[in-house]
N, C-alpha and C positions, 0 to 999 in steps of 0.2 A: 779098140773098142769107141767108137763116138756117141756122144750125148750133147745134147743142144743145151748151151747156158744163155742165161738172160741176166744181166746186170743194171738194175734200177736205181735210177741215183735222182737227186734232185734238180739236176740240168738235163739230164741225157737217160736213154734207155739203150743199151746197146747189147748185141748177142750174135755167137758163132756156134757152130759146132766145135766140139772140143776132144782132142784125141786126149785119152784117158791115160794110154799107156806113157804119153810123152809129157803129158800135162800143161798141153799148150793147145793155143788154137787149132782147127783142123783146115780153116778157111780166112780169109780177113773179116773181119767184125764188121757189121751192119749197125747204124747208129740213127736214133730219131732223136728231137728236142723232146724233153719232157714237158707234157702239156701244162698249162697253168689256167685255171688250177688244176693241179693233180690230184684229180678225183679217182674213186676206183675204175669208174667206165672209161674214163679219157686215158689211163694209164694201161689199162687193158686193152684199148683201141691198140695203144704205141705199140706194146707187146705183140700182139697180133702183125703188125707191119713187120717187125724184126723177123720173127720167125717164119710168116710166109715170103719174106724175101728169099729163104732157103730152100722153102719147099718142103719144109721139114715135117716129117711124121710121127715121131719118134716120141721118149719120155722129153722133157723138158724141167730143167733145176732153173729157178728163178730167186736173186736178190731182192731183198726189200729194205728200204732204210729205216728202219725202226724194230722193236721189239716184235718175234715172230716166236708163238707159242703152239705147240703141238703140230708144228709144219706146217700150221695154214691161217691161226687167228693172229691178227695183227693188234697189237695193245698199243704202240705208241706211233706217232705219226709227227715228226717234229718238223720235217723238212718237204711233207708233200700234206696234201688237203686233211684236215681234220675227222673228214667222214670216213676215213680208213678204219679207224679204231672202231674193233668188236668186228670186223669184216673177215669173212670167210674168204680168205685169198685163194686157197687151193681150188674151191669150188668155181668161184669167179674166172681166173685166168683158164681153168680146164674148159669151162663153159663157152667161153670166148675163143680156145683154141681149137675148138670143134670137137671135145671130148678126150685129147691126148691128155697122157698122165701128165701129172705136175706136179713138184715138188717146192715148197718155198723155204727159206732161211735166211737170217739175219744177213745184210750186205758184207758187214766186217767180218762176221764169223766166216761166212764164205772165202772172203779175201784170206784169211788168217790160216786155215784149213788147207787153202791151195799151197802157201807161201810154206807150211809148216810141211807138208808132203814133197813139193817140188822145188820149193824157191829157198830164201835167206833163213828160214829156220828149220830146213831138215836135218834132222839127226839132232837136233837140239834139245837137251832135257831143264829142267829147272823151271822156273817163270819166264815166260817170253808174253809180250805184250807187243800186239800189230796193231798201229794207227792210221786210219785212212784220212788224208785230209783232203776235204773236197768242198761241197756245198756244207757240211758241218763237218764232225769229227767221228768215224766211226771207231769203235775196237774190239779187239777179239785179244781173250786173255788163255794162255794155256800153261799147265804143270804138269810139267812131264809128258807135254806131246797130249794131252786131256784139254779138250777146250771145255771152258766153263761158258756157257752162252748168254745171248745177252745182256752184256755186262755195261753196253751203252756210256762207257766214260767219257765221252763229250759232253756230256750233260754234268760233268761234275760243276761245283761253284768254284770258280776262280775269281779271287778280287772283286767280290759282287756279282759275278756274271755268268751265265751259262758258258764254260771255257770253250764251246766251239763259236759262240759269238766273238770269242776274241782272237781265236787261234787257229781258226778254219782258213784254209785258202781262199775262201770267198770273203771274210774279213780284210786278209791281206787283198785282195783287189777293191772290194771297195772304199777301204780307207787309203788306197793306193799306196801300202807300205813297199820300203825297199826290202827284198830280200834279207838282209843282213839284218834291218829292224824287227822284222817280221819274228825272224829265227831266233835272234837274242833276245827279245823283250816279251814277244808273246810264245813260241813253242818251247823254249827254253823252261819258261817258268810252269808251264802246262807240263811238261814231262818231269820236271822236279816235283810237282806235286801228285803226280801217279807215280813216281818212284817212291816218294815217302809214303806212300799208302800200300804198294805191293812190292817194292825191291825186286824187281825184274833183274835178271842177268843180261837180256837182249830186249831191247825196243826194235821193232822193224815197221819202216817208217813206207806208208802204201797210199794208194789213191793218187790222183791226178799228177799231184807234184812230185812223186816218186822219180818221175824221168827227168826232172830237171834237180835231184839231189846235188850235185857240184856247184850249185848256187846259194845253197844255205847250210846243209850240213855242219860244215865246218866253222859257222858262227853260233853252233849251240856248245856250251862249255859246263864244266861242274857238275856233269851227270855220271854218277858212276858206272851206268850200265853201258854196255856196248850198244851203238844206235848205227843202223844199217838201211839202206832203202830196200823196198820191196824188189825182188827179180823179176816177178812177173809183170811189175809196174801196174798199169792199170788193167790187165788183163786177168787179175789175180780175183776177182768176184766174180767173173763168168767161167773160170775154170772150177773154182769151189762150187758155186752152182751145179754144175754139170757133177761134178763129183759127189755132191748129196742125193742128186736124180740117180745116180747108177746104185746107190746104196740101197734103194726105196723101190726102185724098179724090178 
C-alpha cells in the first residue's frame, strides 16, 4: 500500500510516495525550498509543487513544524511565519491540492512514529525520546510505544535560552561550531536536561544530522540513556506523515 507523505521544515519541503509495508520511500523524494516568509499560502504552494511533481491523486499526509491539535489546527509556529497560528491547515492544504484528503501532524511526532514502527525504536518499551536536530529541535515522546503528542521539547529553557537556539544544527552552522564542540557543549547539556526531566531508556537522534552521526555521537558523554541515530534518517517525517494519513483515510 502506498500513501503520499510530505515533510514541511524550516528550510525545505520534501515528499514522496511511501510504501507502508516496508516503511520506506517508494520513489526518490522531491524537495523545494521553504519560502521566506513561510506564510500559509506560500507553504501550501510549495506543498502543491511537491505533490504535483508525482501526479499524486490519493490521500496525503503532511507534517508541520509546530503544535497541531485535532489533526488540523496550528497552535505554534516557531520556525515559520506567525500567521500560521490558528490556521485550519487540513482545510488549507486540501483546497490547494484540489480537494485531496489531507492529514496534518507535528513533524517530530511523525518522525517518531516511523522510527518506533520501522526504525531504531522498533520493539522498544519504556520511555523513548526522539529528537530531530535541524532548523530547530523537534521532539517525540513515547511511553511503552504510545505517543505523547506535541511535546515541543526543543523549547525547554537551557541556560537562559530556548534550547533549540543553542543546540539545533542551525545554531551549529550559524555559529560555525565544530562537531565536537557542538556535541559536547550544546547537545550533551541539552540531553542531560531532557534526561533529568523524563529519564528515558533511549534517545533517538533524527533530523538532517542523523546521517552524520559518526561525526558527533561519540563526543556526547555522561548520559545514562542509550543514544542511537535514527535509522530512517531524514525520511522519517515523510514516512510517519504517510502512516498517519493511512490511519485516517
